[in-house]
N, C-alpha and C positions, 0 to 999 in steps of 0.2 A: 667593645668588652663579650665574648661569646657570650651565649644565651645560657650555659651550666655555671661560666663563673659569675656569671649574673644572678642566678638562682643561690649558686652558695653563698655570694653577700648577703643577700635579703634572708638567709635562712642560716646564720652564722651562728645566734647562740638560740638553744635552746633552754627554757624554764624560765627566768624572771625575764620582763617585759625589759627589750634595752632602746637606750633611744639615744642614735647618730646625729651627731651634728657636723658638717660638714660647712666650711667656711671659707672660699678660697676664689676669687676673681671673681665675683656676682652671680655665682652658683647656687641655686636653690637647694637647701637641703632635702632628705628625702630621709623619713622614720622607716624602719623596718620591726615587722611585730613577728614574734613565735606563738604559734596556736597553742601552745602546750602549755601558756602561762596559768596555771590555776588560778590565780590571783585575780581575775577578770570576772570569773564567776563569784564573787563577793559582791553584794548592795550595795553598791559605794553611788552617792552623785558623782557622775563626771561633770568637770567644768573647766574648761579650757584659759589656764592663764595667761593675757594677755602676751603677746611677743612684743620685744624691745627695738624697733629697726633702727639702723644709724641715717644720717643725712645722705650717704651716699646710698640708701637702699640696699645695702647688705645685712643678711640675717643674723639676729644677735643668737646666743644662747640660752637656750632656755634652763628656767630654775626649779630644781629639782621640788617637786612638791612634797606635802608630808606624808602621804599616802604612796608615794614613792612611783607617781603616775602622770605624767605630762606628757600632753599632744600638741601639737599644729593646729589642730584643727578642733570644731567642738565635736568630739567624740558621743554624739548622740545615739549611735547603733550599739553601744554596747549594752547597754539596759535591754535590746532587742537579746542578745546575743546570751543575758542571762537569763531573760524567762522559757527562753527555747532550750537552754541548759536544764532549768528545772524541770519544765514540765513538757517537752518534747512538745508547744504549742504551735499548730502549722499558722493557723490562721497571724500570730505575733510575728511568725516568721516574713507571712507575706504581706506588712503592713507596708513596704516599700519595697521597689522592683530596683532593680541593680542598677539601670540607667539614670533613675532621681536621683541614686543612692550617691551615686559617681558626681552629679552636676552637684548636690549638695555637700558632702563630704569629703570630695576627691575619691582618685582611685585608690592610691594607696591604703588609705582607711576603711574601704568599701570593700577590698578585694579582702583583705584581714579579717573583717567580720563575716564577709560570707563564707570565707573557707571554715574557717570554725561552727559556723549553722550546720554547712555541708557535710561535716566531719562527725557533727554530732550526731544527724538523721543519717547518715550511709551507714557508721559502725552500731546502732542502735538498730537496724533493718529496715530501717521508713526510706527505701529503696526510692518511689515516686516522690517522693519531698525532694531530695536531692535531686533526682533527676529533674526535676522545675526549675530548683534554684540555678543547676548548672546549665539549664537551658534558656534560662535569662541571660544568666552570662557571656552564654555562647553569641545568643541574638545580637547583646550591647556592642563584642569585638565585632561581627561582622557588620553592623551597623554604621559603627566607627571606622570600618575597613583596614582595621588591626590584624594582624597575622595571628590566627586562635593558636600557633606551636607555643606564640610565647605564653599563652594560658596556664602551661601544666608547671612550669617551677613554680607558677602561686598558689598553686593549688597539693602541692606535697607538703603535708606537718611537716618535717623536717628533714634533713640530708642523712642525720645519726637514727631517724625513726619511719625511714621510708613503707614499713612494714605497713603500718596505719594509715596509711593512703590507698593502701589494695583495695577499699570500698570503693573510693572516689573515685579511681582509676576505672573498674568496673562499671559501675555507673556513666563515668564521661564518654568511655568506647558505646556504651547504647543513645546518650544523648547524641553523637555526630553519625553514627550510623543511620539512626533512625529521620533524622533531618539530611538524608542526601550530601550528608561530605563523611562519604568513605574513605577518601583521603587520609582527612583529617584524625578518622579512627585508626587508620592504619598507622600513624604517627603516635597516637597516644600505645599503641601495642608494641612498637618499636621500645620508645623511650621507656615504657615501663622494663620492657626486658634491660633495658644498658642500665638503669639504676637497682635494680634484684627487686621488681615487684611480681608476684605470681598472681598472675590474672586469671580470674575462676573460665572453668572452658563452658559456664553458659553463656558470658558474655562474649568469648573466641567466637561458639557457636551464632549468637546473634551477630558478630560483625560478617560470618562467614556467608552467612544467609542475604544479608544487605547488599552485600559484592555480587551477590549472584546475581539478585534484582538489577544490579547496577548493571549487569556485564562487563564486571572486572574482571575477566578471566585471569591475567597474568597478576592479579594482587591475589584472588582466591588458593589457586596454583602456590607460591610462593608463602602464603601464609599459611596451608597447610601445613608444607614439609619444616614450616618453623616451629610450629606447634608437635609435629612428629620429632622433629629434633631436641627442642629445648622447651617445653612442656607449654600449656597444660598439657597431657596425653590427651589422641583423639577418642572419643564416643561413639555408639552407635550412630547419634544424630550427625556428626560429624561426618562419617563417613557419608551416611544417607544424602547431608546437603549436595556433597563432592560429588555421590553418584546422580544426583538429579543434574549438575551443572553439565557433566561427560552425556549421559541419556537424552534430554530435552532438545539440546540445541537451541540456547538461548539466541535471539535476538536475529535467527536466518543462518545461525552456525548449526552445520550438523551434527546429529550424534556418535559420539567418539566412544564404540564401542568396545574399541580396543582398551582403550583407558577403562573404561568402567569394569571389564574384565579384572585387570589389574588391580584394581579396586577392592572387589570382590575376594581376591588372592590373598592380599595383603590383609584383609580382616582374619579371613580364614588363618594365616599365618601367624597373628596377632592375639589370638585366643578370641577375638569381638565376634559376638555372633550377631548376623545381621538381624533384623526386624523384619516384620512383614512389610513394610511400608518400603525398607531397602529392595527386598527382593520384587515388590511390584513395580517400584522404578524402573528396576533393571531389567525386566522383563519388557516392559514399555518401549524401552530405549532398544532392547534386540528386534523387539516387531516397527519400530520407527523405520529402523535399517533394512526391512523386508522380509528379516528371517524370521516369518513366523513360526516354521516348523520348529527352528531350534529352542524356540522360546517357549514352545509346548513339550521338548525333551527336557527342558531345563525343568518346568514345574511338575514335571513327573519324578527326576530327580529329586526335588525339593518333597516332597510326596512321600516317595521309598527312605528316604533320609527324615522321615516324620518331622520336617521342619516346616515355620508356620507358613502356611497359606492362606488366600481368601477370595473371594468375589473379584475383587479385583485385580491378581493374577490372571485369573482367568478372562476377567472381560478382556484386558489388554490381548489378547491374542483373539478373543472373539471378534474384537474391533479389528486385529491386524488381517484375521482373513477378509472379513467386509471390503476394507480397505482395496485387497487385491483380488475385488470381485468374485469372491470365493466362498457366498456366505453359507452352501450346504454343507462345506467344510468346517466352518464358523456354526452351525447348528449341533454338529457330533460332537464338537468342544464343551457347549451345553449338555447335553446327554452325560460325557464323562465328566464333566464338574459335579452333576447331582447325583453321579453313583458314587461318586467319592464322598457326598455327605456334605458337600458346600453345596446351599440350596443359591439357585441364583438372584437377582435382584430385578430392580424396576430395569437397571441400567444395562444389565445383561441382554433383555427382550428388547430395549427402546433398541440396541445394537442391532440387532438380529432385524427385527421389523425394517430399520432403515436398509438395509440391504437387501434387504429381499423385497424392497419398493424400490428398489434402483434397479432392478434384475426385472422385474414387471411380474414378480411370482405372488398374485393378492391372495389363492389360496391360504399360503403358508402364513402368508401376514396374518389374517385371520384364526387363523390357527392358534397362533400365537398367541393373540388377545384374546380368544377365550382359554387358552393356557393361563393366561398368567391373571384373569379374573377367578379360574377356577381354584390358584393359588391364594388366592384374594387379595391377589396385588392390581391396585387402579393402575392403569397406563396414566402417563405423565402429559401433558400437553406436548412435549419435544414429541414422545412418541405419538402421539397423533397427527402432528404438525410431517413428521417424517410419512406417514399416510396419506394426507393430502399431497403431497409436494410428487410422491412416487405416481398417483391418480393423475395430477394434474399432467405430467409429463408425457403419461400414454394415453395422454389425449381425453381423459374421463373427469375433466373439471365438474359438468355438472352432477355426477358421481359424489365428487370429493364434498360439492358445497351443500347436496343433503345431508350426509354424514355428519357434514360440519354441523347443519341445523341440529340432528338428532344429538350430536352429542351438547352443544347449549341448552338444551331442554332438561338434558340429564345435570346442569348443574356445572356444567366444565364454563371457565371465564378463559377465554383465547387469549394470548398475547398478540404483540406487533407481528411478531414473526408471522405466526400464523392466518392472520388475517393478509400478510404482505404475499404469502404464498399461492394464497386461493387468489387474489387480486392480478397475481401476473399468471395463473395458469387460465384464468377466464379471459382476462384482455387477448392470450395468445391465440384463445380456442376462437376467437372473435363473439362473446358474449356480455356485448357491451353495457347489456341492462342492468345483468344478474352484477357485474364489476361495481357499474356503479350505486347499483343497491347495498354491495357490501360497502363501497366507500364510506358512503352515508351513514349505516350502519357504525363504523369504527370510531367517526368523527363524533356520535350520539352517545359511545361507551366512551370517549374520552382517548383518545386514541389519534393521536397526531400522527398521519401518513408520512412515510419517507419520501424522498424524494426520488429515489427509483417507483414507488406506488404511485406518484402525480406524473412521473413524465410515461407511464406506459398506458396511462389514462388518455392522459395526450395524446399520447403517440398513438391508439385506437380512434380516438375520437376526427384527428386530424385526418387520419388513411381512410376509415369506414364509416365516419359518423358526422354530424353537420360541425360545421368549424366554431362556430357558434360555443358550441359546447364544449369542446376544449379551452376558449377561451377564458371560459366561466370555472374549470377549473384551475386554471393558469393564475386566476383574482385570487380565489379560494387557497392557492398553493402561499402566495406571497399574503395575507393576511394571517397565516396561522404560524407563519414567520418558519417557513419552511423554505431554505435556501434555493432557489432553481439552479440547475448546471446551464452549463453551452447545450449539454443536450436537449433542453428542454426548449432554448429560445430556439436552436437548431428547427426541431419540429415543428414547433409552432409557422419560422418563417419558410420552412417547406410545405406547411398548409396554405401560408398564404399566397404564395408559389400558385401551387396546385389551382387554388381559389381564384388566380388571374389576379388578386391583390397585390401587386408588385410594389405601389408606391408605402403599403401597409406595413410590406417586409422590409422595405429600406427603415422605414422609420423606428421601425421595432430594433433594427440594429446599431442605433443610437442611440436609443434607449437602454440598450443593452451597456453603452458605454459610462451612462449614468448612473447605472447599477454597481459599477466595478466588474463588470464582464468583461471577457474580450473573446470577438470572436474571431475560429479560425477559417481555415480552406471551406469548410464544408458547406459555413454559413454562408459565404457566398456562391459557393459553387451552384448553388439550387435555384438561388435567383438570374444568374449567368446563364443559366442552361434554359430558363422559362424566358431571357430576352432574345437570347439566338432563336427560341423557337418561333418566338413569334416577331422574327426579323425585326428585333430592335439592339441589333450587333453594337449600333456607337454608344449606346446607354450601358451595356453591359463594358465596349472598352473602357466607357468614364471610370467603372467601380476599380479597376489596376489602380489610378492612384492612391487609393482607399487603402488597399491592400500592402501596396508597396510601403506602405507609412506604417502598418501595422505587422510589419516584417513576415507578410505572409505569402508573399508573391509567388514563392517559389511552389508550392501549391495547386495554386494558379490553374482554373480547366483553361489553358493558353487555345487546347486541341478541339475546344468546342466555340469557341472565339472566331478563329480560324476557320474552322466548317465556316461560318455565320457570314466571316467574308466572302469564302469562295461562293458558299450560294449567291451572292450578292455580285460575283463579279469583280468584286474589289480587290487586284493585285496590289494593289497600292498600299493600303491599309495593312494586307494581311501581311506583305514585307517588312512595314513598320512594327509590326507586333513579332515576327519573328527577330527581327535583327536586337529586338527590345530583351525577348531573351537569351538570349544569347549572350547580353552585356550582364545579362544577371547570374549568367553560368547556368541556367538553363541547359537540359541537355534534350535535346529533340528527338520522338521517338520516332519510329518505322510510318507510326500515323500522322504524324506532323508532317512527314515528307510526302505522303502521300497525298494528304490535302493540297500541299503547295503544288505540288507536281501536276496535279491534277487541272488545277486551276489553270498553270501556264498549259497546258498541252489543249484545256480547252478554249485559249482566248487564243494559242498557233505561237505560244512563246516558247521553244524549243531552245533556244536558248537558253535561257532562265533554268526551263526545264533540265536541261543535261545537267547545268551548273549546279543545283541542287541536289544532282543522283549520284556527280563525282564527291561534293562535300558529303553524302551520306556514306559511301564507300570508306571517305577519307577517317571518318569517325569509329568505324570498323562494325556499322550495322550491315545487319542480313537482309536484301531486301528481301520478303516473300513474293506470292503469288500477284495477289494483288497488287503489288505495287509495280513487278512487271509487267502485269497486264495495263494496268493507265497510263504507263509511257511508251509501251508499243502503240496502243490508241494512239496517243499523240503524234507518234513518230508516222504513222498509218495516215491521219487526217492532214498531214503538210506533205503526204505523197513519198518521204524517205523510209521507202520499204530497206533500201539495206540495213538501216541502222536497228529497223525493226527486225528484222531477220535476224541480226545481229546480236541482239537483247534477245530473241525468242531461242536462239541455239544457247546463247549462255545460261539459260534458267537451268537444268539438269544439274549443269557444275556445279551451282548455288543449291542444290538439292529443291526447289522448285520444279511443281509440277505443271505445264499449261491446263487451263479447264476450258470449258464450252465456250465462255467470254473470251479467254486468250486467241483460239483459233478464230472467232468468231470476229476479233478484230482486227486481225489477218488477212480472211477473205474477203472481207469489206476494203480493204487498203487495196488486196491485187484487182480486186473486182473494179475499183475505181480507175485503175491505170492498165486496165484489159488485158490482166495476164491470167487470162482463164486456164492455161495450164497447172501454172502456180496454184490454184484454187482447186483447181481436180486433184493434184496432191496433196493437199492441205486436206481435204474431205476422206480421200484413202486413207493417211495417217490417224485420222480422227479413228476411224472404224479400227483400225488397229490397237489404238489405246482405248478402244470400248468407250468412246466419248460420244452422247449421242447430240446430233446438232437440235437447239431449240429452235422457236417461232423465229428470233432474231438473226439467227445463222441463216432458216430459207429466206427468208425477207430481202438477206442480203443476197441470197444465191440469185433469185427472183431477178433482183433487179439487177444484179450486174447482166444476168444472159439477155433482158430486155435490151439493158442500152445495146447491145453486142447485136441486138437484131433477130435475136435466137430464141424465138416466141413458142415453139416446141419443147425446148429444155425447160423452159419456165415455167410452162403446162407441167410438164412432166415432175418439174420437182413441187410443186403445189398437190398435185395428186398424192405423190410420194408423204408430204408432209400429212395430207392429210389420214393416210393409211397407217401413219405412224401415229396415231391421235393426239397430235400437237394441232392444237384450234388455230387457227389464221387469224391474223388481227389485220386491220382497215388496212396497215401500208404493205402488208401479203397481197389481197386483193385488188388493191388500185394497180400494184405492179404485175400483176399477173394476168389481169383483164384490161387494162392502159396500152 
């Protein structure tokens, strides 16, 4: 049976109470009542005559009582209905909740009695009382997980007199909408239209506003169009809500000024005069999309047409110019505003002060503060917070703190935001003592610092102050109920690492898990870097399984560990790590290949070095000068000068320019194989490329000529080195004079 067929059966009779008894195939009876029965208002004692049950549990028919009333359950809710009807007594109506009524008297009887009371309150203008009772019923429906749509037919007075339920449906819309059940509120609107109930514009506007807050734009547009087509006709408040929707861009949606402009034109066409709120909302929207000049022109048109404008309209434009980084244009708008007879308010000045603080023009800022006081305006905490922030960002945190102290003695009680701004400025400036003093002052004033404030102080003491102070602040943070962040732990772990307390750092990582925090790659990277720096590469290697378990291995500092193994001349472990990287899908970088190739070049394993070089090219990576120099040096070490020269000639083709180190590697290689003619050519080429030899280059040349027995040339090069202001090292002296 459809919902409306069901409701027609429920409300089939109007007037005298009807009793319907169904006795067929063990079906239970249902009794439906009409709310228009005037006889219920009499002061009768309602007693239920016991029903007769057959042996087979079939329901027997009722005998009609002398007073023509007979019910299947004890109808003791009706005396409450009578008292409410006679006295409109809210206390009487609230003697029993709908949930308890259903439990005691059954749903049909309870909904009938409550419906009568709700209609009484709604029709006598007691909207709050009707709202409370309807909310009680809706909560019951939600509690038993019934479809609240089925509630609508029960609340109708009767199908023949639906207009008498108008007030109830208006209140029901507000009940649903105010309890975040906007889709159910829309259902009420649709059903009201279907059965011919004319809802009030106030309830429709309320629903529209709640849809706006719930970000249900599709419902808003449909409801607005339906109101225009079939009523109630939108008024200026309706249009203002829609203007808000299109201009403010709720929940990340951008402002739609095109639709907002169409609304404005539609209002003009339909003879609806926009209010000053409508205009200011539209102007804010224009400024929000960056068309500040257009917004100012619109204000001027309004002013010339004697339309209502106020300081909010101008403040939107002032804010727009300041957001664009044009506070000087914004100050001109303030002058224009004043010349039109509209006095700037505290908000006007606060916007300008914030704009000039961001520009660092504090002369202008203090002039505005003086002007505010001259006009009997007291700068707000927000105004001064902007000043503090501007001074701190300009490196004047000490000046900001002095002003803060002066304002405190003048009676200002600053909030958490102002304290946080000052704390940040002092920490960035490195004045940790003043920051800590301000921090303690916050706590004494009952202000709990934010996690960011704690983090800044902890970070400052980890970097510049004693680690013990940072740990003390961390404990205060936990005791104050301020939840630390992963950044907090990372800073302390980094502090432990810097102080050489690696065991404490690892212990804190385990404690993070107990507190429900998950370390990230940065958490481990600090420890791994410190371990590798201390030549404890194996311990760093042991951390990788932990990172793999936490699914953060892709961001692990592989190159740092590889470099650690390379410094230990451990190619086996280095290749194991490289293989693991490839299996995990981690793409090696140029730096990765440079570390590995350098390791194999130092050990003379040019076969592996060359394979890695080809693998690098196969991945589409382009070698840089350092990379080429590394592998050229490797081939020079093993005397394969043909390969070294081939790579050297390839460098310009790959966009790499040889440097002094590249040339030195080749010179040393050719000196070792006694090809001094090529060495001389390389020296000449270096001069053409304007690359000056360094102490290593000269040392290699001196050693080469000495090995060939050309002592004169060796001494000549030594003298040239000194003449070029290159300080010889021990090796140069030894080769030159031995």
